[in-house]
N, C-alpha and C positions, 0 to 999 in steps of 0.2 A: 416556535419551537423552540425546545431548549436549550440548552448548551451541551449536553450530553450528548443529544441527537443531531445537533451542527456537529460534534467531531466525528462521530460513527458516521455522517454524511462524508464528511472531509476526508477521513480516511478511506473509505470507499471508493471515493473520488483518487483516492492517491494511487491504490492498488488496482484501479482498473487501466489506467494511465501507463503503470509498469508492465503488464501484463502484454499491453497494446503494446510497447516501447520493446520488449523483449522480442516483439516474433517482426516486428521491423528492423531492432539492430540486428538478428540473426541473417536475415535475410537481406542486410546489406555487409553484412560478413562482418560486425564491428562489432566482435566479444567481450571488448572493454565495455561498451555500451551497456550490452547484455546482464554484466556483473554487475554494476551499480544499477540496473532497475531491477536484480534480485534480492539487491539490498536493498533499495525502496519497499519491493513487495515486502518483505522480511519484517522489515522496519511497521509497516502499516500495521499488518496483522500482529504483531508482537505487542503494538500498543492500544490495538482493540483488547485483547487479552488481558493486558494489565489494569486497562479503564474498565473492562467486564469485572475484574476481581475487587476493584474498591468498589463495586456499587452493592448496594444491597439491595436482594429484588424480594 
């Protein structure tokens, strides 16, 4: 597994945990944690998009 695929795997895991944590945070009525999870989700998608633009297919 090359480093690019490993990076995408790590970003996918971060995004998955962020989505799951958003649901848990809203159920527990902890909106501050939900905001941090949205930031984590947005950050992982942004990094993946930037990484994709740097790679020439």
